[in-house]
N, C-alpha and C positions, 0 to 999 in steps of 0.2 A: 421353602425348603424342598429338596427332592424327596420323593416318596420312597426311594429305594437306596439303601446304603450297602448292606453286607451281601445280600444275595443278588446275583447277576440278573437284573431286570426281572426279578421274580422267580428266576430259576432256583430250585432248591437243591443245593449240593448236599451230599451225605455229611452227617455230623462227623467231626474229627474223630470222636471216640468210636465211631462205627467202622472206620477204615482200619484194616488189620495191619499190625506192625510185626516185623521180625523182632526177636529178642536177642540181647547180648547177655549171656550168662557168666562169661569169664570177666571178672571185674579188672584184673590186672594181667592182661595179655602182654607178651613180650613187646618191648619197644620196637617200633618199625618206622624208620625215617621216611618211608614212602608216603605215610599219611600227611606229611608236610606239603608235598606237591599236590596231592589230592585236595587238601584243604585250600591251598592257594587257587587252584583251578576253579573250585566251586565258589570261593569268595569273589573272584573276578566275574563269574557268571551271574551271581546275585547282584553285584554292583551294576553290571550292564542291564540286567532286567529292570532295575529301578531307574537307572539313568535314561534308558531308551523308551520306557513305557509308562512310568509314573508321571502324572501331570506336573508334579513339582520339579521334575528333571528337565522339563522343556524350558529353554531359555526365554521363550516368549512370555512366560508367566512371571518371570522375575522373582521367584520365590527363593531369595538368597538364604533364608534360614534353612529351608529343606536341603538346598545344595550343600550348605556347610555341614549339616548333620550327615548327609550321605558321604561326603568326603572324609569326615572325621571317623565315621563308623567303618568305612572302607580301609582307611589307613590303620586303624586299631586292629582290625581283623587280620590284615596282612602281617602286621608286626607279630601278632600271636601265632599266626600260621607257621612261622619259621621254627617254632619250638615244638610243634605238634608231632607226637610219635604214637598216637593211639586214636581209636575211633571216638572215645570219650572226649579227647581234646578237639578232634574235628567237630563234633556236635556242639561243644561249648563255644567254639569260635563262631560258628554260624548263628547260634543263639544270641551271642553277644552283638553280632552285626545287626540282627533284627531289633534287639532291644535298644540299640543305639539310635534307631530311627524315631523313637518317641511316638509311635503310632501302633496300637495293638493289632491293627489290620495287616501290619507287615510282620510276618513270622517266618521262622525256620521250623519245618516239621520233619524230624528224622524218620527214616524208614526202619531203623533199628532202635530199640530202647533197652535200657538196662533192666533186665528181668528181675534181678536180685540186688536192688540198691541197698545201701547201708543207712540205718537210722540210729539215733541215740536213745531210742525207747521213749522219746519225748516229742510231742507235737505242740507248737505254740500258735496262738492266735493273736491278731492285733486288733484292738478296739480303741479307736482314737489314738492316743499316744502311749497306751499301755500294752505291754506284751505279757500274755498270760498263758500258762500251761493249760491246754484244753483237753489233752488226751495223753496217755502214757501206756507203756506196758505195765504188767501187774507189779513188778518189783519197784517201779517208780510211782506207784499210785499216790503216795503221800505228797507228791509234788503238784498234784492237780489243783489248779486255782492259784498257784504261786506266780509271782511276777518274775520275769526274766530280766535281770539287770545288766549283765555283761558276760562275755566269754573270753577267756584268756586275757583279762584286763581291758578288753575293748568294749566300749559301750554298745549295747545291743542295736541301737539305731544305726551307728556307724558300720557295724558288722553287716547288718541287713542291707544297707544302702550299697555296700560294696559287693556282697555275694549274690544278692537277689536283684538289686537294681541294675547291676552290670550285665545280667544274663537272662533274667526271667521276666521282669516287669519294668514299666516306666515309673521310677521312684518319685517322680513329680506329681503323680496322681494318687491320692490317698486310697481310693477304692482298689487300685492295683496293689498297693502295699498290703491291704487286707487279703487280697487274693494270693499273693506270693508268700505271706508270712509263714504258713504251715510248712513250707519247704526249707525253712532256715536250718533245721537240724536233720536234714536228709542229704545224703552224699551219693551222687550218681557218677562219681569219678572225674569231675571237672578238675583238671590240673591247674587251673588259674585261680582257684580259691583254696584257702587253708581250712581244714576241718578242725574245729575247736577241740581242745583236750579237756577243758573243764569250764563250767559256767557258774555264775553267781545268781542265786535265786533268793527272793524274799517272800516269806509266808507268815502271816499273823505277827508282823513286826520283827520277825527273826530272819537273819540272813545266813545262808549256808552255801558253801562252794561244793559243787557236785562234779566228780570226775565222770566224764562221758564214756560209756561203753558202746562202741559202734558195732552194730550187728546187722547181718543180712536179713532182709524181709522180702517176701514175695510182693512184687509190684501190685498185683491184683488185690492183695490184702491191704496194702498201704493207701492206694489212691482214694478209696471211699472215705477213709478216715481223714485224709488231707482235705477232701472236698467238704466234709462236715465242719472241719475246723475253720473254714472261711467264714462261716456264720451267715450264709445267704439262705434263701428259702426257695420253695417251689410253689408257685401260684396255682398251677393246674389250669383248667379251662372251664369256662361256662359262667352262667349267671345264677346266683343263689340269694336267698333271703338271709340276712344277718341282722338280728335285732329288729328294729323298726325300719331298716333300710335295705340296700342291696349291695352285693359284692360281685364285681366283674373280674374274673380270673383270666389273665392273659399272659401265660408263661413264655410264649413265643410269638413272633410276628411272621412266621412262615405260613404259607397259604393253607397247608393241609389242616392246621388247627385254628389259625386266626380267623379264617373266613367263617367257620362255624360260630365262633364267639360273636363276630360282628353281626351275623344274621340273627343270633339269639337276642342281641341288644336291640336290633331293629324291630324284631317281632314283639318285644316287650317295652318299646320306647314310651308308650303312654303311661304305663305303670312306673317305669323308672323316672320319668319326668316329674311325677307326682310324689315320689318317695322323699322322705325327710333328708336322706343322704344316700349317695352312691359312691362306692370306692372302686377305683380302677387299680387292680393289684398286678404289678409288673415284676414281682419277685422271680428271679431266675431268667429274666428275658434278656437275651443278648443280641436280638435283632431279627431281621427279615425284611418286611416291607412296611414302612410307616403309614402307608395308605389305609391299612386296617384300623390304626388308631384314629385317623381322621374320620373314617366311616362311623366309628363308635361315637366320636365327638358330635358328629352331625345328627346322629340318632338321639343323643341326649339333649343337646342345646338347640338343635334346629339347624338345617343347612345354611340359612341366611346368616344367622349369628356367627357360625363358624367361618364362612367365606369372608365376611367383612373383617373379622379379627385376624384371620390367618392369611387372607388373600386367596384368589382363585387357585385351585390345585392344578388345573390344566392350562396354565399360562405359558406362552412361549417366550416371555421376557426374561425368564430366569431358568431356562432349560439347563440341565446338567450338560457339561461339555466334556466329551471324551477325547483323550489324546489319540490322535489318528496315526498311531504307529502301525507298522506292518504286522507286528506280533499281536497287538490288541485286535486288529481287524480279523486276522486269521483265527484267533481264539473265539471271537463272537460268531464268526461264520461257522466254525465247527459246532458250537453249541446249538445253533439254530438248525443245522442240517443233520446232525448225527442222531438226534432222538435219544441220546444216552442220558440226558438230564431232564427231569420233569419241569414243565412250565405250562402256564395257562395260555389259551389262544390270545388273550389280550396282551400278555407279556411278550409272546412271540411276535406279535404285530409291532409292538414298540421296539423290540430288538431288531427287526428287519428294517424299520425306519432309521434307527440309529446306525445300522451297518451301512446303509446307503449314504447317510450324511458323513460318516467317517471316510468312506471311499472317495466321496466327492471332495472332501477337504484335503485328503492326501493328494488327490489329482491336481488340486490347485496349489499345492505346496504349503498348505496350512497345517499348523500343529494340532488344532482342535476342531472338533466337529461343529461347535457353536461358539458364540462369543463368551469370553471368560469375564467380561465386565457386565454387571447387572444393574441397570439404572433403577429398577424397582426396589433394590435393596436400600437405596438412599431416600426413598419416598417417606414422607412423614406419616405417622399412623393416623388412621381415620378416627376422628373424635366422636362422631355419632355412629352408633351401631345398633342393629335390632336387638332387643332384649333376649336373653337366654330363655328357653322354654322350660328350663329346670326350675322347680320350686324349692328344692332342698340344696344341701351343700354337696359339692363335688370334691372328692378327695383323691389324691394320687399317691400310691404306695410303691416305693422302689427299694431295692437293695443294692449292694455294691457291684452286682453282676450286670446292672443295666448298661448296655453298650450298643453302639452302632445305631440301628433304627430305633431302638428303645430310647435313645437320647433325643431323637427327633420327636417322638411321641411325648416324652416328658416336657420338652420345650414347648410343644404345641399346647398341651394341657395347662401348663403354667401360664401361657399367654391367654388362655381362655378363662383363667381365674381359679383353677383348681388349687386346693390347699394341700401342700406337699408334706408327706410324713414318711418315716422309715429310715433308710440309710442313704448316705451320699452316693451318687451314681459314679460310674466310670466316665471317661472322656474320650472324644475322638476328634478328628479334624474334618475340614470340609471336603476332603478327598473321598471318593466313592468307588464302588464297583470292584471288589476284590477278586483276584484270581491267583492261582499258584501254578507252578510248573516244576518239573524235576530238574535238579541241577545235573551237570554232566556226569558226575560219579554215580548217580542213582541212589546215593545214601541219604539224600534229603530233598525236600521240596521247599521252595521259597516263594513268597507271595509278593504281589505288587497291587497297587490300586490303579485304576485306569481313567477315572473321570473326576471332575470337580463340580461342586455345587456353587455357582457364583453368588447365589443369594444368601449363603450361610456365612457366619463368622469363621475365622481361621480355625478356632477350636470350639467344639460344641461340648458343653459340660466342663467340669463336673457340676452337678446340681445338688445344692445342699438343702435338705428338708427344713421346713419351718419347725417341725417337731421331730427330734431324733429318737429312734427306738433303740434302747440298749439291751433289750432282751433277746431271746432266741428267735431269729427270723423264720426258722423252720417250724416253730410251734404256732400253727395257724390259729387254733382256738384262743390261745393267750394273746396273740396279736390282734385278733378281732376284738377281744374284750378291751384291749388297750386303746385301739382306734376309737371305739365308741365312747370310752371314758374320757380320753384326752383330747380328741379332735372333733367330736360332734357336740355342738351346743346342746344344753339341757332341753331346750324347747324342741329339738329335732330328733331326740333319741327315741 
């Protein structure tokens, strides 16, 4: 598998939350039919961005499923665009287009957001198949812990699939359902969904219908509460002693933090190998470079044991293949030459090699920089492998936010025999190397992927833990106690 998924060859883009947005304070501005044409123009630009630059859009790859999703999402967006008369409608159309692609690496990121959305004073969370009230304003405090059954006579699952799955997440992925659930009773002015008037709740065996009072709330006040309601955690960074074993906290795979953790593991590898158990905590990890996960694995199990089980990391048999479009080439050239994005010397060298290969492929009329067929992916697994140098149990802890390169690390550690605990991960495809660009109006940015990992399955994840944790993933102390009690054999505690 490729070592890099989300960040461009190890380039670290600014986090989405760090990029400033303008705000829209007027929730119901006068209808303006000019928004329809603006929306259509940006939909066409987003469509061409994917068609001409995403690997799945290349006819040589024969990804019929991707091309069908692209055409369906494009047609649905154009149909909606004809009715758009507001910025909120514009933003919803682009969001729906991105959600229709079924890959969270493809997104629409508006440059304006609703500064004062409306909410019903109720925030719900999804745990398995259950919808529960996890937060409320003070007048609704009695509802905390209640199960949400339906709204306006429509089952909550059907309502969420329509309102959230159509615009915010891929409803086929359970982890994304958990991520989107807190937004169910939040209204940002999307004209393509209906705001419920009343919902049915069940608490202590009693059911009651509650009329919803929709109120404005500051976005900055609401977002942290929505994030908490997802039920994920924050691993932090570093190596620490927990009980009789050790805990490796790796909240991100971006180089500015992950490199320090990988070095700490290497420095303490003898102690870690002799420990009765070691936990790799990936809570809150949404990607970066999976090579750091492999470095940690090599420090724990030994390089020989890891290489035989996972295969050589620097093989040319399964190199990621970039789509050699003019726009992808120009973007990579800009990143390498501009100096505006942080990267390591090693990553820059890889990028320069990739740029040469893309240019050479385009000069030969080829769609990709390398072969998109990987013979090594069909090889039978090696039966005999060097033993692991670890004496204790290796555990892997994930939450629903595990995405992108975190999925590759999860897959690697499961292959290496780690015992998986926590929550089910997110999922991604074998398409890699995300980038985004402004759409013609400047009101939104839209992303595409640029490469394919021929050695990976079409979809990576979701990964279901062997032991599922139903408690608060943010409560580290309680989680540590649970892991030791439930997942560590008595002889190793």
